[in-house]
C-alpha positions in Angstrom: 13.1 1.0 8.5 10.7 0.8 5.6 11.5 2.5 2.3 8.6 3.5 0.1 9.5 4.0 -3.6 6.8 5.1 -6.0 4.2 7.7 -6.7 4.0 11.2 -5.2 1.5 13.5 -6.5 -0.9 16.4 -5.8 -4.5 15.2 -5.6 -7.1 17.4 -7.2 -10.3 16.1 -5.7 -13.6 17.0 -7.6 -16.8 16.3 -5.7 -19.5 15.1 -8.2 -23.1 13.8 -7.7 -22.3 10.7 -9.8 -19.3 9.3 -11.6 -19.7 10.4 -15.2 -20.0 7.9 -18.1 -18.8 8.4 -21.7 -19.7 11.8 -23.1 -21.5 12.7 -19.9 -21.4 16.1 -18.2 -21.8 16.6 -14.5 -21.7 19.7 -12.3 -18.9 19.7 -9.6 -20.1 20.5 -6.1 -16.6 21.2 -4.8 -12.9 21.2 -5.7 -10.0 20.9 -3.3 -6.3 20.2 -3.4 -4.2 17.9 -1.2 -1.1 15.7 -1.1 -1.3 12.1 -2.4 0.4 9.3 -4.3 0.4 5.6 -3.5 3.8 5.3 -2.1 3.8 8.7 -0.3 0.4 8.0 1.3 1.6 4.5 2.4 4.7 6.1 3.9 2.7 8.5 6.0 0.3 5.7 7.1 3.3 3.7 8.2 4.8 6.6 10.1 1.6 7.4 11.9 1.5 3.7 12.9 4.9 4.2 14.6 7.3 2.9 11.9 10.5 4.4 10.7 9.5 5.3 7.2 11.4 6.9 4.3 10.0 8.1 1.0 12.2 7.6 -2.0 10.2 8.8 -5.0 10.8 11.5 -7.6 9.5 15.1 -7.4 10.5 18.4 -8.9 12.6 21.3 -7.8 9.7 23.8 -7.5 8.0 25.2 -4.5 5.1 22.8 -4.7 7.5 19.9 -4.5 9.3 21.5 -1.5 5.9 21.9 0.3 5.1 18.3 -0.5 8.3 17.0 1.1 7.8 19.3 4.1 4.4 17.8 4.6 5.9 14.3 4.6 8.6 15.4 7.0 6.0 16.9 9.3 4.5 13.4 9.6 8.0 11.9 10.5 8.7 10.5 7.0 12.4 10.7 5.9 12.7 12.4 2.5 16.5 12.5 1.9 16.3 9.7 -0.7 13.7 11.5 -2.8 15.1 12.7 -6.1 14.2 16.2 -7.2 15.0 15.6 -10.9 11.4 15.3 -12.2 8.0 16.9 -11.6 5.4 16.6 -8.9 2.6 14.9 -10.8 -1.2 15.5 -10.5 -4.0 13.0 -9.9 -7.6 14.0 -10.5 -10.0 12.3 -8.1 -13.7 12.2 -8.9 -15.6 11.7 -5.6 -19.3 10.9 -5.1 -21.3 11.7 -1.9 -21.2 8.0 -0.8 -17.4 8.0 -0.9 -16.8 6.1 -4.2 -14.3 7.6 -6.5 -12.5 7.3 -9.9 -8.9 8.4 -10.3 -7.1 9.8 -13.3 -3.4 9.8 -12.7 -0.3 11.3 -14.4 2.8 9.2 -15.0 5.8 10.0 -12.9 9.6 9.9 -13.5 10.5 7.0 -11.3 12.9 5.1 -13.6 14.5 1.7 -13.4 17.8 3.4 -12.6 16.2 5.2 -9.7 14.6 2.0 -8.4 18.0 0.2 -8.7 19.7 3.0 -6.7 17.0 3.0 -4.0 17.1 -0.8 -3.7 20.9 -0.7 -3.3 20.7 2.1 -0.7 18.1 0.2 1.2 20.3 -2.9 1.3 23.3 -0.8 2.4 21.3 0.8 5.1 19.9 -2.5 6.4 16.4 -1.5 5.8 13.9 -4.2 6.8 11.4 -3.6 4.0 11.2 -2.0 0.5 7.7 -1.1 -0.8 7.0 -0.6 -4.5 3.8 0.2 -6.3 2.8 -2.2 -9.1 3.3 0.4 -11.9 7.0 -0.5 -11.9 6.4 -4.1 -13.1 7.4 -6.3 -14.9 10.6 -4.3 -15.4 11.4 -3.9 -11.7 11.5 -7.6 -11.1 14.9 -7.7 -12.8 16.4 -5.3 -10.2 14.9 -6.7 -7.0 15.3 -9.8 -4.9 18.3 -11.8 -3.9 19.8 -12.6 -0.5 20.9 -9.8 1.9 18.4 -7.2 0.7 15.2 -5.9 2.4 11.9 -7.8 2.2 9.8 -6.6 -0.7 6.2 -5.5 -0.4 4.3 -4.7 -3.6 1.0 -3.0 -4.1 -0.2 -4.9 -7.2 -3.0 -2.4 -8.0 -0.8 -0.6 -10.4 0.1 -3.7 -12.4 -1.0 -3.7 -16.1 -2.2 -7.3 -16.5 -1.3 -10.8 -15.5 2.3 -10.7 -16.8 3.2 -7.7 -14.7 1.4 -9.0 -11.6 3.2 -12.4 -11.8 6.5 -10.7 -12.2 5.9 -8.7 -9.0 4.7 -11.9 -7.2 8.0 -13.5 -8.2 10.1 -11.1 -6.2 7.7 -10.0 -3.5 7.6 -11.4 0.0 4.2 -9.7 0.6 1.8 -8.4 -2.0 -1.5 -6.5 -1.7 -4.2 -6.1 -4.4 -7.8 -5.1 -4.7 -10.3 -7.8 -5.4 -11.5 -6.4 -8.8 -7.9 -6.0 -10.0 -6.9 -9.5 -8.9 -10.0 -11.1 -10.5 -9.5 -9.3 -13.8 -5.8 -10.2 -14.0 -5.5 -13.6 -12.4 -8.9 -15.1 -11.3 -10.7 -16.2 -8.2 -9.6 -17.5 -4.8 -8.4 -20.9 -6.1 -6.0 -19.2 -8.5 -4.9 -16.6 -6.0 -4.1 -19.3 -3.4 -2.1 -21.3 -6.0 -0.2 -18.1 -6.9 0.7 -17.5 -3.3 2.1 -21.0 -2.9 3.9 -21.0 -6.3 5.6 -17.7 -5.6 6.1 -18.2 -1.8 4.4 -14.9 -1.1 1.8 -13.7 1.4 -0.9 -12.3 -0.8 -3.5 -9.9 0.8 -6.7 -9.2 -1.3 -8.8 -6.3 -0.2 -12.4 -5.8 -1.1 -13.6 -2.5 0.4 -16.6 -2.9 2.7 -16.7 -6.7 1.9 -13.5 -7.3 3.9 -10.2 -8.9 3.0 -8.5 -12.3 2.4 -5.0 -13.5 3.1 -3.4 -16.3 1.1 -0.1 -17.7 2.6 2.8 -19.6 1.1 1.9 -22.7 3.0 -1.6 -22.8 1.3 -3.4 -21.1 4.2 -6.5 -19.0 3.5 -7.8 -16.5 6.0 -10.6 -13.9 5.8 -11.4 -10.8 7.7 -14.3 -8.3 7.8 -14.1 -4.6 7.2 -15.1 -2.4 10.1 -18.4 -0.6 9.8 -17.9 3.2 9.6 -19.6 6.1 7.9 -17.6 6.5 4.7 -16.8 10.1 3.8 -14.0 9.5 1.3 -12.3 6.1 0.4 -9.4 7.8 -1.4 -6.2 6.4 -0.1 -7.8 3.6 1.9 -5.7 1.0 0.0 -2.6 3.0 0.6 -3.4 3.2 4.3 -3.9 -0.6 4.4 -0.5 -1.1 2.7 1.4 1.4 5.0 -0.2 0.0 8.2 0.5 -3.6 7.0 4.1 -2.7 6.4 4.4 -1.0 9.8 3.0 -4.1 11.6 5.4 -6.4 9.7 8.2 -4.1 10.8 7.1 -4.6 14.4 7.5 -8.3 13.9 3.8 -9.2 13.5 2.8 -12.2 11.4 0.9 -11.5 8.2 -2.5 -12.4 9.6 -2.0 -10.0 12.6 -0.7 -7.3 10.3 -3.7 -7.6 8.0 -6.1 -7.4 11.0 -4.6 -4.2 12.2 -4.3 -2.7 8.6 -7.9 -3.4 7.9 -9.0 -1.3 10.9 -6.6 1.5 10.0 -7.9 1.5 6.4 -11.5 1.6 7.6 -10.9 4.5 9.9 -9.1 6.4 7.1 -12.4 6.5 5.2 -14.1 8.7 7.8 -12.5 11.9 6.8 -11.9 13.7 3.5 -8.7 13.3 1.5 -6.0 10.7 1.1 -3.9 12.0 4.1 -6.2 13.6 6.6 -7.9 10.4 7.7 -4.8 8.3 8.1 -5.0 7.2 11.7 -2.3 6.9 14.4 -1.6 3.5 15.9 -3.1 4.5 19.3 -6.4 5.2 17.6 -6.4 1.9 15.7 -5.6 -0.1 18.9 -8.2 1.9 20.8 -10.9 1.1 18.2 -9.9 -2.6 18.2 -10.1 -2.8 22.0 -13.5 -1.1 22.1 -14.8 -3.3 19.3 -13.3 -6.4 20.8 -11.3 -7.1 17.7 -8.5 -9.4 18.8 -5.4 -9.3 16.6 -4.4 -12.6 18.2 -7.7 -14.3 17.5 -8.5 -17.9 16.6 -6.8 -17.8 13.2 -3.7 -16.0 14.7 -2.9 -19.2 16.6 -1.6 -20.5 13.3 1.5 -18.4 13.8 4.6 -20.7 13.6 7.1 -21.1 16.4 10.2 -19.0 16.7 12.1 -21.1 14.2 9.5 -20.5 11.5 8.3 -17.0 12.3 10.8 -15.3 9.9 10.0 -17.7 7.1 6.3 -16.7 7.3 6.7 -13.0 7.6 9.6 -12.6 5.3 10.5 -15.8 3.3 14.1 -16.5 2.8 15.7 -17.2 -0.6 13.5 -15.0 -2.8 15.6 -14.3 -5.9 14.9 -12.9 -9.3 
């Protein structure tokens, strides 16, 4: 089981001809509403990839929150660990015709006390993985890690600067981050590779149409291409990558194989509007990979360790705060 703790929100997507600059005014060509949120989207992506996924965020007690949870449940995501003591927040997504977007998000009410409770419940339920978005760091580093708990996966894109990012890396077994965010907070590939070794973490760096890179705890560096698809809306593509990556880890895949599958899932998610509508099912991902002759067990995948070392690569032991 994978437990996803973090953002849930309503996406208000505003189609615009160009992203506005300071003091600019543009005419919207369309406005639509849909479900979103980093953790909630990732949970749906994982469920559609065949994983047992549970969402453990915070929403409200209103009808909109009920509908939000019902939509998650319809996709097979468990919602019984979701607190209804806050509000369902809103994110405004500005979307251009070529699929690029800017997002204005509203802070939620996922507190450190809530995260502590979720982490404890995940441990008691023998969950395999706990996902958090980077907005919770550096504070969340103090309540995660230690023996006996689930493996920790963090989406670093919400981290505010290098201190928060390194705090997350300290407790994460796997971390994902966009290239621009990683470069601004930490630096280039040499620095990222060193961080992966220093923190004993598998670090995946995504870069949109330019592909992705994986830096492993043993100093390994791997690269993969993005698939070529007509991009309709890139909203939620990173969340899709994260959810699919978690789902593949939960199946026992090594990080490199998980990243290869997640990259295809994220690419396919861009072919439809909205953060949720385009999230693919695993059969569609595997079918695309077969047709495109993308081998998850390609040349680089031969670096997978033997049975005695497999767990150490996919979920390093001994990570403590």
